[in-house]
C-alpha positions in Angstrom: -35.0 -23.3 191.9 -38.2 -21.7 193.2 -39.2 -20.8 189.9 -38.4 -24.2 188.6 -40.8 -25.8 191.4 -43.5 -23.5 190.4 -43.3 -24.3 186.7 -43.4 -28.0 187.5 -46.3 -27.6 189.7 -48.3 -25.6 187.1 -47.4 -28.5 184.6 -49.3 -30.8 186.8 -52.1 -28.5 187.9 -53.0 -26.4 184.9 -54.7 -28.2 182.0 -52.5 -28.4 178.9 -54.9 -26.3 176.9 -54.1 -23.4 179.1 -50.5 -23.4 177.6 -51.9 -23.1 174.0 -51.5 -20.0 172.0 -54.3 -17.5 173.0 -56.8 -17.2 170.1 -56.7 -13.4 168.9 -60.5 -13.4 169.2 -60.5 -14.6 172.6 -57.7 -12.2 173.7 -59.8 -9.3 172.1 -62.9 -10.7 174.0 -60.8 -10.7 177.3 -59.9 -7.0 176.8 -63.3 -6.0 175.9 -65.2 -7.9 178.9 -62.6 -8.7 181.5 -59.7 -6.5 181.3 -60.9 -3.5 182.9 -61.1 -5.2 186.4 -58.7 -8.3 185.9 -56.0 -6.4 183.9 -54.8 -7.4 180.5 -52.3 -9.6 182.5 -54.9 -10.9 184.8 -52.9 -9.4 187.9 -56.1 -7.1 188.8 -53.8 -4.0 189.2 -56.4 -1.7 187.4 -58.3 1.1 189.3 -61.3 -1.2 189.5 -59.4 -4.3 190.3 -57.8 -2.6 193.2 -61.1 -1.0 194.5 -62.7 -4.4 194.7 -59.4 -5.9 196.1 -59.5 -8.6 193.2 -57.1 -11.6 193.3 -54.2 -12.0 191.0 -55.4 -14.8 188.8 -51.9 -15.6 187.4 -50.7 -17.0 190.8 -50.6 -20.7 191.5 -52.6 -20.6 194.6 -55.5 -18.9 192.7 -55.2 -21.1 189.7 -55.2 -24.2 192.0 -58.2 -23.0 194.0 -60.6 -22.1 191.2 -61.9 -25.1 189.0 -62.7 -24.6 185.4 -66.5 -24.9 186.5 -66.2 -22.4 189.0 -64.6 -19.9 186.5 -67.2 -20.8 184.0 -70.1 -20.2 186.6 -68.6 -16.8 187.6 -68.6 -15.7 183.9 -72.0 -17.0 183.1 -73.7 -15.8 186.5 -71.7 -12.9 187.6 -70.4 -12.2 191.1 -72.1 -9.9 193.7 -70.5 -10.3 197.0 -68.8 -8.3 199.9 -65.9 -9.5 201.6 -63.5 -7.8 204.1 -65.5 -4.6 203.4 -64.8 -4.7 199.7 -67.9 -4.9 197.3 -67.0 -7.3 194.5 -69.4 -7.2 191.4 -69.3 -8.6 187.8 -72.1 -8.7 185.6 -73.4 -12.1 184.4 -72.7 -12.8 180.7 -74.9 -16.0 180.1 -77.2 -13.8 177.8 -74.2 -11.9 176.2 -71.8 -14.6 175.3 -72.1 -17.8 173.3 -71.1 -21.1 175.2 -67.8 -21.5 173.0 -66.9 -17.8 174.0 -67.2 -18.7 177.9 -65.3 -21.9 177.5 -62.6 -19.8 175.4 -62.3 -17.4 178.4 -61.9 -20.1 180.9 -58.9 -21.4 178.8 -57.7 -17.8 178.4 -57.8 -17.4 182.2 -55.8 -20.6 182.6 -53.3 -19.3 180.1 -52.7 -16.3 182.3 -51.0 -18.5 185.0 -47.5 -17.0 186.0 -44.9 -18.3 183.8 
């Protein structure tokens, strides 16, 4: 029952584009630029992800709390913050990725929502 409730909630909260099949180029881009910290599956259970106490971006809570624009701005401008004694850093990609690649990564991030 709980799984059904989460699935229904995700249908309401996550844009339909997130459920589309991931473009192989975007998946490769994720693996090259994001997976070392966020993990291939978005659960952040990598050495770097654990070191920085990164969030599991597949959870309904995270997916709901982060807007597409907030995800996009993090990709473009990077992250440099310390929270609960953990330094979180992500390089900015505004000069390294094309706008359509950034948009594709936002969609890919949404596609990682727990199923």
